[in-house]
C-alpha positions in Angstrom: 96.2 -4.0 -60.6 95.1 -2.2 -63.6 95.7 1.6 -63.3 92.9 3.6 -64.2 94.8 7.1 -65.4 94.5 8.5 -69.0 98.4 7.7 -69.7 98.9 6.9 -73.6 101.6 3.6 -72.6 100.3 0.4 -74.2 99.1 -1.9 -71.8 100.2 -5.7 -72.3 97.7 -8.3 -70.7 99.7 -11.7 -70.9 97.1 -14.9 -71.8 99.0 -17.9 -72.6 96.5 -19.6 -74.0 97.4 -22.7 -76.2 96.0 -23.7 -79.9 92.9 -25.5 -79.6 89.9 -25.9 -78.3 90.2 -23.0 -75.4 91.8 -20.4 -77.9 88.7 -21.1 -80.4 86.3 -20.8 -77.4 88.2 -17.4 -75.9 87.8 -15.7 -79.6 84.3 -17.0 -79.4 83.5 -14.8 -76.0 85.6 -12.0 -77.3 83.7 -11.5 -80.6 80.1 -11.9 -78.7 81.5 -9.1 -76.6 83.0 -6.7 -79.5 80.1 -7.0 -81.3 77.9 -6.1 -78.3 80.1 -3.2 -77.6 82.1 -1.8 -80.8 80.4 0.0 -83.6 83.1 -0.2 -86.0 86.5 -2.4 -86.4 89.0 -3.1 -88.9 91.7 -5.6 -89.0 95.5 -6.5 -90.5 97.5 -9.7 -89.9 101.5 -9.4 -89.2 104.3 -12.1 -89.9 105.7 -12.4 -86.5 109.8 -12.7 -86.3 110.3 -16.7 -85.4 106.4 -18.2 -87.5 104.1 -15.9 -84.9 101.1 -14.2 -85.8 100.3 -10.6 -84.7 96.7 -9.7 -85.8 95.7 -6.5 -85.4 92.3 -5.0 -84.6 91.7 -1.4 -84.3 88.0 -0.4 -82.6 85.7 2.4 -81.8 84.0 1.0 -78.7 80.7 2.4 -77.0 81.3 3.2 -73.7 78.8 5.0 -71.0 81.4 8.0 -71.3 81.3 8.0 -74.8 83.1 6.9 -77.9 86.8 4.6 -77.4 89.2 4.0 -80.0 91.2 0.9 -79.1 93.8 -0.7 -81.2 94.4 -4.7 -79.8 97.2 -6.6 -81.3 96.7 -10.5 -80.1 100.0 -12.1 -80.2 100.9 -15.6 -81.3 104.4 -17.5 -81.4 105.2 -20.5 -83.5 103.1 -23.5 -82.6 99.7 -21.5 -82.2 99.6 -20.4 -78.8 98.4 -17.3 -77.6 101.0 -15.5 -75.5 99.0 -12.1 -75.3 97.5 -8.8 -76.0 99.2 -5.3 -76.4 96.3 -2.2 -76.0 96.9 1.2 -77.5 94.3 4.1 -77.2 94.4 5.8 -80.3 91.6 8.7 -79.0 88.7 9.0 -76.3 85.6 11.5 -76.2 86.4 12.0 -72.7 90.4 12.5 -71.9 89.3 11.6 -68.1 88.4 8.1 -69.2 89.8 4.9 -67.6 90.7 3.3 -71.2 93.1 0.8 -69.5 90.8 -0.4 -67.2 88.1 -1.0 -69.8 90.9 -2.9 -71.9 91.7 -5.2 -69.0 88.2 -5.6 -68.2 87.1 -6.7 -72.0 90.1 -9.3 -72.8 90.3 -10.9 -69.2 86.2 -11.8 -69.1 86.5 -13.1 -72.3 89.3 -15.4 -70.9 88.0 -16.0 -68.1 84.1 -17.1 -69.5 86.4 -19.4 -71.9 87.9 -21.5 -69.3 84.7 -21.6 -67.8 83.0 -22.4 -70.5 79.6 -20.9 -70.2 77.5 -21.8 -72.9 73.6 -22.0 -73.5 71.6 -24.1 -75.6 70.3 -23.1 -79.3 67.8 -25.3 -81.3 68.9 -24.4 -85.0 67.2 -25.5 -87.9 69.0 -26.3 -91.5 67.3 -26.7 -94.6 69.2 -28.6 -97.5 68.0 -29.7 -100.9 69.1 -32.9 -103.2 66.9 -33.9 -106.5 66.0 -37.4 -106.3 62.6 -39.7 -104.9 61.6 -38.3 -101.9 62.4 -39.2 -98.5 60.5 -41.9 -96.6 59.9 -40.1 -93.4 61.6 -39.2 -90.0 64.8 -40.1 -89.0 66.9 -39.4 -85.7 71.1 -40.1 -85.1 70.7 -39.6 -81.4 69.9 -35.9 -81.1 69.8 -35.0 -84.7 66.7 -35.1 -86.7 66.2 -35.2 -90.5 63.2 -35.1 -92.0 61.0 -33.7 -95.3 59.9 -30.4 -95.5 56.9 -31.6 -96.9 55.9 -34.5 -95.5 52.7 -35.0 -97.6 53.2 -37.8 -99.9 53.5 -37.2 -103.6 50.6 -39.2 -105.5 53.5 -40.4 -107.9 57.0 -41.2 -107.4 59.1 -38.1 -109.2 62.6 -39.0 -109.4 63.7 -35.6 -110.7 61.8 -33.5 -108.7 64.0 -31.2 -106.1 63.4 -32.0 -102.5 63.6 -30.0 -99.3 64.6 -31.7 -95.9 65.1 -30.2 -92.5 68.6 -31.1 -90.4 67.4 -30.4 -87.3 69.4 -30.0 -83.4 70.7 -28.2 -80.8 74.1 -26.5 -80.3 75.9 -25.4 -76.6 77.2 -21.5 -78.1 77.5 -18.4 -76.6 75.1 -16.6 -78.1 72.8 -16.5 -81.9 75.8 -15.5 -83.7 78.3 -18.1 -82.1 75.3 -21.3 -82.5 74.8 -19.9 -86.0 78.7 -20.9 -86.8 78.3 -24.2 -85.1 75.2 -25.2 -87.2 76.9 -24.3 -90.3 79.7 -26.4 -88.9 77.4 -29.3 -88.5 75.5 -28.8 -91.1 78.3 -29.1 -93.3 79.3 -32.4 -91.6 76.3 -33.7 -92.0 75.5 -32.9 -95.2 78.4 -34.6 -96.6 78.0 -38.1 -94.6 74.6 -38.1 -95.9 75.7 -37.7 -99.1 78.1 -40.5 -99.1 75.7 -42.6 -97.5 72.3 -42.0 -99.6 74.5 -41.1 -102.7 72.9 -37.8 -103.3 73.8 -34.5 -103.1 72.8 -32.5 -100.2 73.1 -29.1 -101.2 72.1 -25.8 -99.0 69.6 -22.7 -100.9 71.1 -20.7 -103.5 70.4 -17.1 -103.3 69.7 -16.4 -107.1 67.1 -15.8 -109.2 66.7 -18.9 -112.0 64.5 -18.5 -115.3 61.6 -20.9 -114.7 58.0 -21.9 -117.2 55.2 -20.3 -115.7 52.1 -22.4 -115.6 49.5 -22.2 -118.2 51.7 -21.0 -121.1 51.6 -17.7 -119.6 55.6 -17.3 -120.3 59.0 -16.8 -118.4 60.2 -15.2 -115.7 63.0 -15.1 -113.3 62.2 -16.3 -109.5 64.0 -16.7 -106.6 65.2 -20.5 -105.8 64.4 -22.3 -102.6 61.6 -23.5 -100.5 59.1 -21.3 -98.1 58.0 -22.7 -95.2 56.5 -21.0 -91.9 59.9 -20.4 -90.3 62.1 -22.1 -87.8 60.3 -23.5 -84.6 61.7 -22.7 -81.3 62.3 -26.0 -79.9 62.6 -30.1 -81.3 59.8 -31.3 -82.6 58.9 -34.5 -81.2 59.4 -37.8 -82.3 56.3 -38.2 -85.2 54.9 -35.1 -84.5 55.6 -33.6 -87.6 55.7 -36.9 -89.9 55.9 -40.6 -89.0 59.0 -42.3 -89.0 60.6 -43.5 -92.6 61.9 -47.0 -93.4 65.3 -48.2 -93.8 67.1 -50.3 -96.1 71.0 -51.6 -96.8 73.2 -49.4 -98.1 73.9 -51.7 -100.5 70.5 -52.5 -101.9 70.0 -50.6 -105.4 67.1 -47.7 -105.2 64.4 -48.0 -108.1 62.7 -45.0 -109.6 59.5 -46.2 -108.0 60.8 -45.9 -104.4 61.4 -43.5 -101.6 64.7 -42.5 -100.9 65.0 -44.5 -97.0 68.2 -43.9 -95.1 70.1 -46.9 -94.5 70.4 -49.6 -91.7 73.9 -49.1 -91.3 73.5 -45.1 -91.2 73.2 -44.6 -87.2 76.1 -47.1 -86.4 78.2 -45.5 -89.3 77.8 -42.6 -87.9 78.7 -43.4 -84.5 81.2 -45.3 -85.8 83.2 -42.4 -87.2 82.5 -40.2 -84.0 84.1 -42.4 -81.9 87.3 -43.1 -84.4 90.8 -41.2 -83.8 90.6 -37.3 -85.0 93.3 -38.1 -87.7 91.2 -40.8 -88.9 87.8 -39.2 -88.7 89.3 -36.6 -90.7 90.0 -38.9 -93.5 86.3 -40.0 -93.7 85.0 -36.8 -93.9 87.4 -35.0 -96.1 86.4 -38.3 -98.3 82.8 -38.1 -97.8 82.8 -34.4 -99.0 84.8 -35.3 -102.1 82.0 -37.6 -103.1 79.7 -35.1 -102.8 81.4 -32.9 -105.1 81.5 -35.5 -107.5 77.5 -36.0 -107.0 76.9 -32.3 -107.9 79.3 -32.3 -110.7 77.8 -35.9 -112.6 75.0 -34.6 -114.9 77.5 -32.0 -116.5 80.9 -33.7 -116.3 81.3 -36.9 -115.6 84.6 -37.3 -115.8 85.2 -34.8 -112.8 82.4 -36.5 -111.3 84.1 -39.5 -111.5 87.6 -38.4 -110.6 86.5 -37.3 -107.3 84.8 -40.7 -106.6 88.1 -42.8 -107.1 89.8 -39.6 -105.0 87.3 -40.5 -102.1 88.6 -44.1 -102.2 92.1 -43.3 -102.2 91.1 -40.9 -98.9 89.2 -43.9 -97.5 92.0 -45.8 -97.9 94.0 -43.9 -95.5 91.8 -45.3 -92.8 93.5 -49.0 -93.2 97.3 -48.8 -92.7 99.1 -49.9 -94.7 96.9 -50.1 -98.1 96.5 -49.5 -101.7 94.3 -48.3 -103.9 94.8 -51.6 -105.4 94.6 -53.4 -102.2 91.3 -51.1 -101.1 89.4 -52.2 -104.4 90.2 -55.8 -103.7 88.9 -56.2 -100.4 85.7 -54.0 -101.4 84.8 -54.3 -104.5 84.3 -57.8 -106.2 83.5 -56.2 -109.5 87.0 -54.8 -109.6 88.5 -58.4 -109.9 85.6 -59.5 -112.4 86.8 -56.5 -114.6 90.5 -55.7 -114.2 90.8 -53.9 -117.3 88.0 -50.6 -116.0 89.6 -51.0 -112.4 93.4 -50.7 -114.1 92.1 -47.4 -115.4 90.6 -45.5 -112.4 93.7 -44.5 -111.2 95.8 -43.7 -114.0 93.5 -42.4 -116.6 90.9 -41.6 -114.7 92.2 -39.8 -111.3 95.9 -38.3 -111.8 94.8 -37.8 -115.7 92.2 -35.2 -114.6 93.4 -33.5 -112.0 97.2 -33.4 -112.9 96.8 -33.1 -117.1 93.3 -32.2 -117.4 91.9 -35.2 -118.7 88.6 -36.3 -119.5 88.6 -40.2 -119.7 84.8 -40.2 -120.2 84.6 -38.5 -123.5 83.1 -35.4 -123.3 85.0 -33.9 -125.8 84.2 -36.4 -128.5 81.2 -37.2 -130.4 78.4 -38.8 -128.7 75.8 -40.0 -130.3 73.8 -41.6 -127.7 70.3 -41.9 -129.7 72.1 -44.5 -131.9 70.6 -47.9 -131.9 73.6 -49.7 -133.5 77.1 -48.5 -132.2 80.9 -49.0 -133.1 83.0 -50.6 -130.5 84.9 -47.6 -129.5 81.3 -46.4 -128.3 80.8 -49.8 -126.7 84.1 -49.5 -125.1 83.3 -46.4 -123.5 80.0 -47.4 -122.3 81.5 -50.1 -120.8 84.2 -48.3 -118.8 81.7 -45.7 -118.0 79.1 -47.9 -116.1 81.5 -50.0 -115.1 83.9 -47.2 -112.9 80.9 -46.2 -111.3 79.5 -49.4 -110.0 83.2 -50.5 -109.0 84.1 -47.3 -107.1 80.4 -47.2 -105.5 80.3 -51.1 -104.8 84.0 -50.4 -103.2 82.6 -47.6 -101.1 79.5 -49.4 -99.9 81.3 -52.2 -98.6 84.0 -50.2 -96.9 80.7 -48.3 -95.3 79.1 -51.8 -94.6 82.7 -52.9 -92.6 82.9 -49.6 -91.1 79.3 -50.0 -89.3 80.2 -53.8 -88.6 83.3 -53.1 -86.9 84.8 -55.1 -89.4 88.3 -52.8 -90.4 90.2 -54.7 -88.7 90.6 -52.5 -85.6 92.7 -49.7 -87.4 90.4 -46.9 -87.3 90.9 -46.6 -83.6 88.8 -45.3 -80.7 89.0 -42.1 -79.0 
């Protein structure tokens, strides 16, 4: 029983919520109520003896009896368990306010809601961009829709155009804000996985103004980046409603400039295999996909850095096959690595390690690059050989690993959940 008196003795509410999904849900419900009831807040983080953490929040609550200022101290012990929360009164507009009852109801309602997992379904749409040929059509991965934002076909394929695509899905969340957080997380995961599959950098909207040439020679102007549309629909579009289904092609197939971008035939099996593998392996795969995505974003300006990230991708993917060195991974998944052993031997030390640990740029960004010369010397020819073959070897290894995972041919080392 919680006293409703105006005494100022702090109130301790035991919780005992272990680290993990239940604790995340508790904080999500608590933040949902916090946003509805608090007008202003601040936070301080303090270390606790024994390896724990104290999160101290001060908030002004908007209650029916007036403003109420409370301090909440969330006590987390070593290992991440949330032991409890101590609530103290700072000030009250009404001296007879039952602040202890308010605090107890506020904390315990969030705890009960987290345990019962009360959620609502929210449709979410995320817009991503990439530079390359237009996406061939609409693709579905379970309940996730991936489709072009402009489904009207171009009159001619232009490789260097920026494209906008939609990622549509639903999330189970507490409120709009929680749904936004979950959608942002899912967007990051899917954009990385699809970048790895499609070999294009899928990136979110960039909030900035850039210089553009105005049509008809009318000069230059700063304009906002981005693609304008009619806004987010309230429900998931039906299959084929906005645009027809896109064709597929093998992830190993080279895409030519005159073709549209097609989602690989292996995509659904590949994405399903990731979701079914054990969490530690899934973390390696998603980390590898993000590394590859970073490399794609840097390839135009910093090719050595991009190649180093491509090798780092392989370094992460080899963790899914135990034990497996990077040379063993290349030998298994890239036949080209055995054809060009001089190049594959450079990838780990001269490319990856030299870049990340010593600032090395193996592809010669700081050297004179006579790209327009018809006749080149032996050093330039060797540099070109190393660059071209390095990209071929790393992409071939990644592609064949994707095919193997999609077909269940990774020797069962991923482990299903």
